[in-house]
MARBA-988075 format. One record per atom (N, C-alpha, C, O): residue in one letter; x, y, z. Coordinates in steps of 0.001 Angstrom, whole numbers, padded with zeros to 6 digits, always signed. Example, Ala and Ser with C-alpha at 12.3 -4.5 7.8 and 13.67 -1.06 7.14 Angstrom:
BEGIN
A+013190-005690+007800 A+012300-004500+007800 A+013200-003300+007800 A+014236-003319+008465 S+012850-002250+007080 S+013670-001060+007140 S+012900+000030+007870 S+013409+001138+008039 
//
This chain:
BEGIN
M+018538-020342+009642 M+019762-019855+010273 M+020485-018881+009340 M+020689-019171+008161 I+020864-017738+009877 I+021605-016760+009090 I+023055-017202+008965 I+023702-017535+009958 N+023563-017201+007724 N+024959-017570+007488 N+025525-016724+006353 N+024901-015751+005929 A+026687-017086+005870 A+027349-016278+004844 A+026628-016318+003496 A+026917-015512+002611 S+025690-017258+003342 S+024936-017354+002085 S+023568-016682+002160 S+022840-016652+001168 T+023215-016147+003318 T+021907-015527+003501 T+021748-014298+002607 T+022626-013437+002547 K+020605-014234+001912 K+020320-013089+001047 K+019501-012054+001823 K+018611-012402+002599 L+019819-010782+001598 L+019187-009697+002342 L+018184-008920+001493 L+018469-008531+000361 I+017004-008705+002073 I+015981-007827+001504 I+015608-006840+002603 I+015604-007200+003781 G+015297-005613+002237 G+015016-004617+003256 G+013796-003770+002974 G+013176-003850+001913 L+013477-002965+003954 L+012436-001944+003840 L+013104-000600+004074 L+013841-000441+005046 I+012857+000380+003191 I+013380+001721+003407 I+012226+002706+003523 I+011241+002621+002790 G+012362+003625+004439 G+011341+004635+004673 G+011722+005456+005885 G+012830+005331+006407 N+010807+006292+006331 N+011050+007070+007544 N+009727+007664+008024 N+009228+008617+007425 P+009148+007108+009106 P+009708+006091+010007 P+009402+004676+009524 P+008550+004475+008658 V+010113+003694+010098 V+009846+002285+009760 V+009702+001402+011002 V+009404+000212+010891 K+009912+001984+012175 K+009894+001168+013408 K+008553+000483+013649 K+008490-000561+014298 H+007471+001080+013120 H+006134+000516+013323 H+005829-000628+012352 H+004834-001332+012523 S+006671-000819+011341 S+006343-001727+010242 S+006280-003192+010675 S+007096-003664+011467 L+005289-003890+010132 L+005160-005328+010373 L+005694-006143+009201 L+005612-007371+009210 S+006239-005469+008194 S+006773-006180+007028 S+007876-007177+007395 S+007878-008280+006848 P+008824-006845+008304 P+009836-007842+008668 P+009221-009116+009261 P+009677-010221+008967 I+008187-008961+010095 I+007505-010122+010681 I+006901-010978+009575 I+007062-012199+009560 M+006209-010326+008658 M+005498-011022+007576 M+006457-011764+006654 M+006278-012954+006394 H+007468-011068+006163 H+008352-011679+005169 H+009276-012729+005780 H+009538-013756+005153 N+009768-012491+006981 N+010637-013491+007605 N+009870-014772+007928 N+010433-015865+007859 A+008590-014643+008279 A+007753-015833+008487 A+007574-016595+007177 A+007598-017825+007158 A+007393-015847+006068 A+007222-016479+004754 A+008513-017154+004291 A+008465-018243+003718 F+009667-016521+004532 F+010955-017131+004173 F+011158-018439+004931 F+011577-019446+004361 K+010855-018404+006213 K+011019-019609+007047 K+010091-020728+006569 K+010496-021887+006477 D+008835-020362+006264 D+007850-021344+005811 D+008283-022014+004514 D+008053-023208+004323 K+008907-021251+003623 K+009341-021788+002330 K+010791-022287+002355 K+011356-022664+001328 N+011370-022278+003551 N+012755-022766+003716 N+013728-022020+002793 N+014593-022628+002163 L+013571-020701+002728 L+014437-019867+001907 L+015461-019161+002795 L+015121-018642+003858 N+016702-019149+002353 N+017766-018526+003146 N+017845-017022+002860 N+018799-016521+002265 Y+016801-016332+003310 Y+016691-014883+003165 Y+016424-014275+004538 Y+015937-014956+005440 V+016742-013001+004691 V+016345-012251+005878 V+015863-010877+005435 V+016381-010305+004476 Y+014867-010353+006143 Y+014248-009073+005802 Y+014425-008131+006980 Y+014029-008450+008101 L+015022-006962+006728 L+015278-005973+007772 L+014703-004617+007377 L+014525-004324+006195 A+014417-003800+008377 A+013903-002452+008122 A+015011-001424+008336 A+015753-001480+009318 F+015106-000484+007393 F+016136+000558+007456 F+015475+001940+007429 F+014804+002301+006462 E+015674+002692+008492 E+015164+004057+008539 E+016177+004968+007853 E+017312+005102+008308 V+015760+005585+006764 V+016686+006349+005925 V+016338+007838+005964 V+015201+008222+005687 D+017314+008666+006305 D+017110+010117+006262 D+017007+010568+004806 D+017604+009965+003914 K+016248+011631+004579 K+016007+012113+003221 K+017303+012421+002466 K+017421+012116+001279 D+018267+013022+003155 D+019507+013398+002466 D+020423+012213+002192 D+021460+012363+001545 R+020039+011020+002689 R+020838+009811+002449 R+020187+008877+001437 R+020782+007870+001054 L+018987+009197+001007 L+018261+008316+000087 L+019051+008053-001189 L+019015+006949-001732 K+019765+009071-001665 K+020502+008946-002928 K+021614+007904-002877 K+022097+007467-003922 Y+022023+007505-001687 Y+023107+006521-001556 Y+022602+005084-001473 Y+023384+004143-001613 V+021302+004908-001248 V+020763+003579-000936 V+020978+002570-002061 V+021464+001466-001814 I+020623+002932-003286 I+020666+001969-004379 I+022106+001540-004703 I+022382+000350-004855 D+023013+002508-004806 D+024418+002151-005075 D+024984+001296-003953 D+025741+000357-004201 G+024621+001620-002728 G+025076+000824-001585 G+024529-000593-001635 G+025240-001554-001341 A+023262-000717-002011 A+022633-002036-002114 A+023291-002883-003191 A+023519-004079-003007 K+023596-002244-004322 K+024284-002960-005405 K+025652-003432-004944 K+026050-004564-005223 A+026366-002577-004246 A+027705-002917-003774 A+027684-004070-002778 A+028613-004876-002730 L+026619-004144-001986 L+026519-005170-000946 L+025809-006442-001410 L+025743-007423-000669 G+025281-006426-002631 G+024596-007615-003141 G+023229-007839-002550 G+022751-008972-002498 I+022580-006759-002096 I+021224-006862-001551 I+020243-007183-002684 I+020337-006617-003773 V+019309-008090-002420 V+018373-008562-003453 V+017364-007481-003836 V+017030-007326-005011 G+016878-006735-002842 G+015866-005731-003147 G+015309-005090-001897 G+015784-005328-000786 F+014286-004267-002101 F+013677-003512-001014 F+012180-003386-001208 F+011664-003522-002318 N+011494-003124-000110 N+010207-002446-000153 N+010491-000978+000130 N+011472-000638+000791 V+009626-000122-000376 V+009758+001322-000149 V+008452+001820+000457 V+007372+001543-000063 T+008558+002559+001563 T+007365+003084+002209 T+007479+004594+002364 T+008424+005211+001871 I+006512+005179+003051 I+006460+006624+003275 I+007798+007133+003804 I+008348+006523+004722 P+008347+008229+003263 P+007772+009130+002251 P+008478+009037+000902 P+008524+010024+000168 Y+009036+007855+000555 Y+009972+007772-000574 Y+009461+007054-001819 Y+010249+006764-002719 K+008166+006761-001896 K+007661+005960-003012 K+007798+006656-004370 K+007881+006000-005408 V+007818+007967-004347 V+008026+008730-005585 V+009479+009171-005701 V+010080+009071-006771 D+010039+009656-004606 D+011418+010184-004614 D+012457+009150-005037 D+013475+009507-005629 I+012214+007873-004741 I+013209+006829-005041 I+013371+006607-006540 I+014400+006096-006983 I+012371+006982-007320 I+012362+006664-008755 I+013591+007202-009481 I+014139+006529-010354 K+014018+008384-009135 K+015145+008991-009869 K+016465+008252-009667 K+017432+008509-010384 Y+016514+007343-008706 Y+017747+006588-008452 Y+017698+005173-009031 Y+018653+004410-008889 L+016578+004822-009687 L+016418+003473-010241 L+016834+003426-011710 L+016873+004450-012392 D+017140+002225-012181 D+017553+002035-013576 D+016369+001798-014500 D+016381+002210-015660 E+015338+001124-013973 E+014166+000791-014797 E+012920+000785-013922 E+013001+000654-012701 L+011761+000931-014571 L+010471+000734-013922 L+009683-000277-014737 L+009748-000265-015966 N+008938-001154-014067 N+008053-002017-014841 N+006840-001192-015266 N+006684-000051-014830 E+005990-001753-016106 E+004894-000980-016700 E+003958-000382-015650 E+003529+000765-015783 E+003640-001150-014609 E+002709-000666-013587 E+003299+000507-012819 E+002622+001510-012595 A+004564+000384-012416 A+005229+001468-011680 A+005362+002714-012549 A+005246+003841-012067 K+005608+002490-013841 K+005730+003606-014786 K+004389+004332-014924 K+004336+005562-014959 L+003321+003560-015000 L+001979+004124-015108 L+001631+004939-013866 L+001146+006067-013966 I+001882+004358-012703 I+001509+004974-011430 I+002462+006104-011046 I+002066+007069-010394 N+003723+005972-011459 N+004781+006905-011070 N+005016+006875-009560 N+005214+007910-008922 A+004990+005672-009012 A+005315+005442-007598 A+005809+004006-007475 A+005332+003114-008177 V+006766+003789-006579 V+007390+002473-006417 V+007317+002035-004963 V+007627+002810-004059 N+006905+000794-004741 N+006952+000269-003370 N+007807-001000-003271 N+008000-001539-002182 T+008315-001471-004414 T+009140-002687-004431 T+010274-002512-005428 T+010072-002023-006539 I+011465-002918-005018 I+012644-002839-005886 I+013318-004199-005910 I+013458-004849-004874 K+013735-004625-007094 K+014560-005826-007220 K+015837-005452-007963 K+015800-004747-008972 I+016961-005932-007451 I+018243-005640-008094 I+018720-006896-008822 I+018994-007927-008208 V+018810-006780-010141 V+019200-007910-010996 V+020282-007446-011963 V+020120-006436-012648 D+021393-008193-012016 D+022489-007848-012945 D+022892-006377-012820 D+023098-005683-013815 D+022997-005931-011587 D+023424-004561-011273 D+022422-003506-011735 D+022769-002332-011864 K+021177-003924-011986 K+020120-002981-012332 K+019056-002973-011237 K+018593-004027-010803 A+018679-001788-010802 A+017615-001650-009809 A+016306-001378-010539 A+016147-000343-011187 I+015373-002315-010428 I+014106-002233-011163 I+012975-001963-010175 I+012839-002658-009168 G+012161-000943-010474 G+011064-000560-009599 G+009736-001167-010011 G+009420-001255-011197 Y+008963-001586-009017 Y+007634-002172-009218 Y+006657-001492-008261 Y+007073-000788-007341 N+005382-001701-008475 N+004388-001244-007509 N+003353-002334-007302 N+002655-002727-008236 T+003259-002820-006072 T+002312-003892-005746 T+001170-003397-004867 T+000305-004183-004481 D+001154-002091-004543 D+000115-001555-003660 D-001280-001660-004264 D-002233-002032-003580 G-001394-001333-005536 G-002707-001340-006181 G-003315-002731-006212 G-004468-002931-005831 I-002523-003685-006671 I-003042-005063-006739 I-003276-005620-005341 I-004167-006445-005140 G-002472-005169-004368 G-002670-005595-002983 G-004018-005137-002454 G-004733-005904-001808 A-004365-003877-002731 A-005657-003342-002289 A-006809-004055-002991 A-007814-004396-002367 R-006650-004275-004298 R-007718-004949-005048 R-007951-006371-004534 R-009091-006797-004352 R-006858-007095-004305 R-006996-008467-003797 R-007617-008500-002402 R-008370-009417-002073 A-007299-007500-001586 A-007889-007419-000246 A-009393-007184-000333 A-010165-007758+000436 L-009800-006340-001269 L-011235-006114-001480 L-011911-007363-002030 L-012984-007753-001570 E-011275-007987-003019 E-011860-009184-003646 E-012041-010307-002643 E-012982-011093-002750 E-011148-010388-001671 E-011257-011416-000633 E-012576-011288+000129 E-013132-012282+000596 K-013072-010046+000250 K-014275-009789+001038 K-015546-009663+000209 K-016624-010047+000663 I-015424-009115-001031 I-016653-008808-001787 I-016692-009404-003190 I-017651-009184-003930 G-015649-010165-003566 G-015622-010714-004916 G-015104-009698-005924 G-014390-008766-005555 K-015454-009869-007177 K-014924-009019-008251 K-015227-007543-008001 K-016353-007171-007671 V-014197-006715-008164 V-014359-005272-007923 V-014494-004555-009266 V-013506-004139-009871 E-015728-004424-009708 E-016025-003769-010987 E-017311-002969-010875 E-018261-003374-010205 N-017320-001825-011544 N-018513-000976-011649 N-019017-000441-010309 N-020216-000231-010130 Y-018114-000227-009389 Y-018442+000415-008120 Y-018115+001903-008200 Y-017278+002328-008997 N-018786+002683-007364 N-018417+004084-007150 N-017530+004124-005916 N-017979+003816-004811 I-016271+004503-006103 I-015276+004384-005045 I-014714+005754-004678 I-014296+006525-005542 L-014714+006037-003382 L-014134+007269-002849 L-012819+006918-002160 L-012796+006099-001241 I-011726+007536-002602 I-010411+007284-002014 I-009910+008556-001346 I-009765+009594-001992 F-009648+008465-000046 F-009061+009593+000669 F-007543+009516+000571 F-006941+008499+000918 G-006925+010603+000093 G-005469+010662-000003 G-005005+010827-001432 G-005706+010467-002377 A-003791+011385-001577 A-003217+011559-002911 A-001721+011266-002892 A-000986+011699-003779 G-001273+010527-001875 G+000138+010170-001755 G+000454+008888-002512 G-000309+008467-003381 G+001597+008263-002175 G+002074+007086-002907 G+001103+005924-002923 G+000833+005360-003984 A+000564+005548-001749 A-000377+004424-001681 A-001679+004770-002398 A-002237+003948-003125 A-002156+005993-002186 A-003401+006424-002836 A-003262+006396-004351 A-004190+005994-005052 R-002107+006821-004862 R-001860+006806-006311 R-002045+005401-006861 R-002765+005186-007836 A-001377+004446-006214 A-001405+003068-006702 A-002811+002486-006659 A-003252+001848-007615 V-003508+002701-005559 V-004861+002158-005396 V-005818+002815-006385 V-006655+002143-006988 A-005692+004125-006549 A-006577+004838-007477 A-006363+004386-008914 A-007329+004163-009644 F-005108+004249-009327 F-004823+003779-010683 F-005408+002384-010909 F-006031+002129-011940 E-005210+001489-009952 E-005678+000105-010101 E-007203+000039-010166 E-007762-000635-011032 L-007868+000733-009259 L-009322+000616-009173 L-010043+001441-010237 L-011180+001132-010594 A-009395+002481-010743 A-010022+003310-011789 A-010121+002583-013127 A-010841+003021-014025 K-009396+001474-013258 K-009446+000714-014516 K-010848+000162-014777 K-011283+000073-015925 N-011560-000213-013688 N-012861-000864-013856 N-013960-000285-012969 N-015027-000882-012827 N-013694+000889-012366 N-014661+001482-011454 N-014682+003005-011623 N-013811+003585-012271 N-015690+003632-011029 N-015778+005092-011019 N-015132+005606-009729 N-015608+005305-008635 V-014058+006374-009855 V-013258+006770-008697 V-013324+008276-008459 V-013275+009077-009392 V-013436+008636-007175 V-013309+010026-006730 V-012147+010083-005742 V-012086+009275-004815 I-011224+011032-005930 I-010094+011208-005029 I-010345+012432-004170 I-010566+013527-004688 A-010310+012248-002844 A-010530+013358-001911 A-009259+013588-001112 A-008663+012645-000591 N-008849+014839-001019 N-007606+015140-000316 N-007699+016497+000371 N-008412+017392-000081 R-006966+016630+001472 R-006964+017907+002192 R-006537+019048+001267 R-007169+020103+001228 T-005446+018815+000519 T-005016+019784-000480 T-005697+019427-001798 T-005312+018472-002472 V-006708+020205-002150 V-007541+019879-003320 V-006720+019842-004602 V-006993+019037-005492 E-005715+020712-004702 E-004886+020750-005909 E-004194+019414-006166 E-004044+018992-007312 K-003775+018752-005085 K-003121+017435-005232 K-004123+016396-005718 K-003798+015555-006556 A-005334+016455-005193 A-006389+015542-005642 A-006702+015785-007109 A-006852+014841-007884 K-006798+017049-007485 K-007087+017417-008874 K-005987+016931-009805 K-006265+016363-010861 S-004732+017159-009411 S-003591+016761-010237 S-003570+015255-010464 S-003343+014796-011584 L-003809+014475-009389 L-003809+013015-009513 L-004990+012544-010354 L-004837+011668-011205 A-006154+013115-010121 A-007351+012732-010885 A-007147+012987-012377 A-007499+012153-013211 E-006579+014136-012701 E-006334+014472-014113 E-005285+013557-014738 E-005395+013184-015906 E-004278+013202-013965 E-003232+012296-014467 E-003802+010914-014780 E-003518+010337-015829 I-004609+010391-013856 I-005209+009067-014068 I-006172+009109-015246 I-006185+008205-016081 S-006975+010160-015304 S-007941+010307-016410 S-007234+010271-017758 S-007693+009624-018699 K-006114+010974-017836 K-005365+011056-019090 K-004725+009724-019448 K-004798+009288-020597 K-004100+009077-018474 K-003363+007835-018749 K-004289+006649-019011 K-003977+005789-019835 L-005420+006600-018319 L-006332+005458-018469 L-007501+005753-019410 L-008277+004863-019757 N-007609+007018-019815 N-008730+007435-020657 N-010064+007122-019983 N-011016+006679-020626 R-010111+007365-018665 R-011331+007195-017874 R-011468+008404-016962 R-010482+008840-016367 R-012650+008944-016843 R-012840+010146-016038 R-012736+009813-014550 R-013438+008933-014050 V-011861+010518-013857 V-011715+010394-012406 V-012030+011748-011790 V-011502+012770-012227 E-012891+011759-010776 E-013302+013009-010134 E-012397+013308-008935 E-011611+012461-008510 Y-012520+014514-008404 Y-011714+014889-007234 Y-012536+015786-006314 Y-013555+016353-006709 S-012052+015895-005053 S-012785+016658-004056 S-011843+017025-002910 S-010752+016469-002778 G-012290+017974-002084 G-011642+018206-000802 G-012142+017159+000183 G-012801+016198-000212 L-011833+017339+001460 L-012240+016340+002449 L-013733+016377+002769 L-014275+015406+003298 N-014394+017472+002457 N-015841+017545+002650 N-016530+016896+001445 N-016566+017460+000351 V-017067+015713+001672 V-017652+014943+000562 V-019165+014758+000735 V-019755+013842+000162 D-019781+015635+001529 D-021209+015502+001823 D-022076+015465+000562 D-023105+014790+000526 D-021651+016197-000469 D-022478+016279-001678 D-022376+015051-002575 D-023175+014898-003499 I-021398+014166-002316 I-021246+012989-003190 I-021361+011656-002449 I-021493+010609-003083 I-021315+011684-001125 I-021205+010437-000351 I-022397+009503-000561 I-022256+008284-000467 E-023556+010066-000841 E-024765+009248-001037 E-024582+008246-002172 E-025102+007132-002105 D-023853+008631-003205 D-023690+007776-004391 D-022482+006843-004313 D-022228+006083-005247 I-021741+006894-003218 I-020519+006094-003071 I-020824+004697-002530 I-021604+004539-001590 D-020202+003691-003134 D-020358+002303-002672 D-019219+001882-001744 D-019444+001216-000733 I-017993+002278-002099 I-016801+001853-001348 I-016007+003090-000932 I-015726+003968-001748 V-015651+003141+000346 V-014806+004213+000883 V-013469+003609+001275 V-013425+002612+001996 I-012378+004202+000808 I-011039+003709+001133 I-010210+004838+001734 I-010083+005905+001132 N-009650+004611+002910 N-008725+005577+003507 N-007303+005195+003143 N-006788+004169+003589 A-006662+006044+002314 A-005263+005819+001936 A-004376+006928+002499 A-003317+007236+001951 T-004835+007526+003616 T-004025+008515+004333 T-003521+007869+005624 T-003814+006707+005904 S-002761+008636+006405 S-002262+008127+007691 S-003248+008378+008828 S-002984+008017+009975 V-004394+009003+008507 V-005401+009282+009541 V-005899+007959+010135 V-006366+007073+009418 G-005789+007852+011441 G-006188+006618+012119 G-005034+005937+012812 G-005239+005044+013634 M-003810+006351+012485 M-002634+005773+013149 M-002524+006245+014599 M-002054+005510+015468 K-002964+007484+014848 K-002888+008040+016199 K-004224+007890+016906 K-005283+007962+016283 K-004161+007680+018218 K-005380+007442+018999 K-006338+008622+018982 K-007554+008443+019048 D-005790+009831+018893 D-006656+011009+018957 D-007080+011525+017581 D-007639+012617+017481 D-006823+010754+016515 D-007253+011158+015174 D-008777+011173+015087 D-009456+010309+015642 K-009290+012163+014388 K-010735+012229+014133 K-011041+011448+012859 K-010247+011487+011919 P-012167+010741+012801 P-012496+009965+011593 P-012770+010867+010397 P-013321+011959+010541 L-012385+010404+009227 L-012639+011171+007997 L-014130+011253+007697 L-014605+012232+007120 L-014866+010212+008095 L-016324+010203+007952 L-016939+009587+009202 L-016355+008686+009805 T-018105+010065+009589 T-018797+009511+010750 T-019839+008485+010309 T-020161+008375+009126 S-020349+007749+011266 S-021217+006605+010976 S-022445+006969+010149 S-022896+006175+009323 D-022990+008170+010367 D-024199+008551+009620 D-023955+008663+008116 D-024897+008629+007323 K-022679+008799+007726 K-022323+008893+006297 K-021941+007528+005708 K-021706+007416+004505 L-021881+006499+006552 L-021307+005218+006111 L-022320+004075+005994 L-021940+002931+005742 K-023588+004379+006175 K-024599+003328+006072 K-024613+002736+004672 K-024556+003460+003678 N-024689+001416+004607 N-024741+000677+003337 N-023467+000802+002503 N-023489+000560+001296 K-022362+001176+003139 K-021093+001300+002420 K-020177+000113+002727 K-020372-000616+003700 I-019180-000053+001871 I-018039-000933+002146 I-016894+000010+002504 I-016575+000915+001732 V-016274-000191+003663 V-015265+000748+004150 V-013949+000010+004388 V-013879-000918+005193 M-012915+000437+003679 M-011596-000177+003851 M-010592+000882+004290 M-010538+001976+003729 D-009802+000540+005297 D-008746+001434+005768 D-007412+000767+005487 D-007216-000393+005851 L-006488+001476+004844 L-005177+000903+004557 L-004261+000930+005767 L-003231+000256+005782 V-004630+001712+006790 V-003882+001689+008056 V-004102+000329+008716 V-005235-000140+008817 Y-003008-000304+009167 Y-003155-001620+009803 Y-002697-001637+011262 Y-002775-002668+011930 S-002227-000513+011743 S-001850-000433+013156 S-002322+000911+013706 S-001667+001930+013488 P-003463+000925+014422 P-004223-000222+014918 P-005087-000863+013821 P-005393-000234+012807 L-005468-002112+014044 L-006312-002797+013072 L-007694-002156+012985 L-008257-002015+011899 E-008238-001768+014152 E-009540-001098+014137 E-009308+000397+014293 E-009141+000898+015405 T-009299+001095+013182 T-009071+002541+013182 T-010357+003280+013552 T-011427+002682+013666 V-010228+004589+013735 V-011420+005383+014057 V-012451+005304+012935 V-013654+005301+013197 L-011989+005241+011694 L-012916+005137+010560 L-013661+003806+010595 L-014870+003762+010368 L-012943+002723+010879 L-013585+001410+010918 L-014539+001290+012106 L-015534+000570+012023 K-014253+001978+013197 K-015190+002004+014333 K-016497+002669+013920 K-017583+002212+014275 E-016370+003764+013159 E-017567+004447+012664 E-018330+003556+011679 E-019561+003540+011670 A-017585+002818+010853 A-018223+001907+009895 A-019027+000833+010618 A-020132+000486+010202 K-018467+000313+011698 K-019168-000741+012453 K-020409-000196+013146 K-021416-000895+013261 K-020340+001046+013605 K-021523+001684+014198 K-022658+001745+013175 K-023833+001631+013523 A-022281+001929+011903 A-023273+002039+010824 A-023653+000674+010247 A-024425+000594+009291 N-023104-000410+010838 N-023319-001770+010311 N-022834-001909+008874 N-023358-002708+008099 A-021824-001116+008537 A-021208-001218+007211 A-020165-002331+007228 A-019696-002724+008296 L-019801-002840+006054 L-018740-003832+005968 L-017410-003117+006187 L-017036-002253+005394 A-016695-003467+007250 A-015431-002811+007603 A-014263-003742+007274 A-014211-004877+007748 I-013338-003259+006468 I-012184-004068+006034 I-010911-003379+006518 I-010607-002256+006116 D-010173-004067+007386 D-008961-003449+007940 D-007787-003538+006958 D-007890-004152+005896 G-006669-002908+007342 G-005523-002803+006451 G-004649-004033+006363 G-003669-004049+005618 L-004994-005074+007124 L-004158-006271+007133 L-004134-006965+005767 L-003087-007435+005323 G-005291-007024+005108 G-005368-007694+003808 G-004481-007039+002771 G-003754-007718+002047 M-004540-005714+002697 M-003685-004992+001744 M-002215-005237+002048 M-001427-005493+001138 L-001840-005161+003330 L-000445-005407+003723 L+000014-006783+003256 L+001095-006929+002686 I-000808-007774+003502 I-000453-009156+003165 I-000364-009366+001652 I+000590-009970+001163 Y-001349-008870+000919 Y-001383-009127-000522 Y-000350-008323-001299 Y+000226-008830-002262 Q-000104-007068-000896 Q+000974-006337-001577 Q+002314-006990-001262 Q+003213-007026-002102 G+002434-007510-000030 G+003658-008218+000362 G+003847-009512-000410 G+004965-009877-000773 A+002741-010201-000655 A+002814-011463-001411 A+003298-011221-002838 A+004081-012002-003378 E+002824-010130-003444 E+003276-009779-004805 E+004763-009443-004810 E+005493-009850-005713 A+005210-008698-003794 A+006634-008348-003694 A+007478-009597-003481 A+008548-009733-004075 F+007005-010506-002637 F+007702-011769-002350 F+007935-012554-003639 F+009008-013117-003857 K+006898-012580-004494 K+007015-013282-005778 K+008038-012618-006694 K+008772-013300-007410 I+008085-011291-006669 I+009055-010563-007493 I+010479-010930-007083 I+011331-011165-007939 W+010737-010981-005780 W+012090-011266-005286 W+012498-012727-005438 W+013645-013023-005773 T+011555-013643-005189 T+011910-015060-005071 T+011354-015946-006180 T+011858-017048-006398 G+010317-015482-006885 G+009656-016313-007886 G+008704-017320-007274 G+008192-018197-007970 I+008461-017199-005968 I+007621-018161-005240 I+006431-017450-004611 I+006561-016332-004113 E+005275-018098-004635 E+004064-017570-003982 E+004113-017911-002498 E+004218-019088-002152 P+004038-016911-001600 P+004061-017219-000165 P+002724-017783+000310 P+001705-017653-000369 N+002745-018397+001459 N+001524-018915+002079 N+000851-017772+002838 N+001356-017324+003867 I-000282-017306+002332 I-000986-016165+002919 I-001388-016447+004367 I-001328-015554+005211 D-001791-017668+004654 D-002210-018013+006020 D-001052-017879+007003 D-001247-017462+008145 V+000146-018232+006560 V+001335-018136+007422 V+001643-016676+007738 V+001904-016330+008891 T+001612-015819+006718 T+001936-014403+006947 T+000860-013726+007802 T+001172-012911+008670 R-000389-014063+007552 R-001486-013484+008347 R-001358-013877+009821 R-001504-013037+010709 K-001089-015142+010068 K-000951-015633+011439 K+000202-014940+012164 K+000073-014554+013326 A+001334-014788+011465 A+002507-014155+012076 A+002203-012711+012474 A+002590-012273+013557 I+001521-011978+011613 I+001185-010581+011908 I+000172-010475+013043 I+000322-009638+013934 L-000854-011315+013016 L-001872-011272+014051 L-001307-011587+015439 L-001740-011013+016438 E-000346-012493+015491 E+000288-012817+016772 E+000990-011608+017365 E+000943-011380+018574 V+001649-010830+016498 V+002340-009611+016963 V+001324-008546+017372 V+001491-007894+018402 L+000290-008368+016581 L-000715-007346+016878 L-001442-007642+018183 L-001798-006720+018917 K-001663-008900+018474 K-002353-009280+019726 K-001526-008905+020949 K-002066-008611+022015 K-000206-008919+020777 K+000676-008572+021907 K+000704-007067+022149 K+001391-006601+023058 
//
């Protein structure tokens, strides 16, 4: 029950109406009998600068940050934890003692989602489509123990991210445009970290003939079966939808805010019930 003692956590981004984070976190709060509520806030770009001061004034516990503000929000924060500092992107904020501290749980969320399906993620050749906030986090996390190639429509962005990761981790990261025909044969895992697949008429980044014997993960979770995952299934490849990443990055954020590990089965069930409708 919401009352005068209820603590508020939010999601900021634009758009946010499609987000399932409120469903997931509110189910977890209820399961753990925590007096918290999670709401989504659609924030215009010219208003982003007011969010943190407003949150401090209102006593808000923290936020998740989604597209397109994972990098832009950093300049308004007081501190970054080591992972967020390394990645230079934030998807979780906690406000403590009037300080807004930025974290990033996207990378570990993606890794845990992969580990759930294939076990330890080490020494794979991984192709990541995208160079935005989510792609940054996933690429940094997976490049620690794997060979990573970043492919992006704007090659310069892929190159810039690849060079940044290579320098910070002292591991060579390759880059490419969206045409990956010359390297796809050597790839073990394909990850879509772009928004391609959210719309019904989106064309797949790769077709089934390129996906045989691959592990294919899409970070898009609405729809659960994206055009890329449909192509993966045609190729009898292992297809991993975006639900796992959503749940595991959310679980890490939940722990940051509350100090408690949420029940993954509860959050998964709550999201699946909504998606079925």
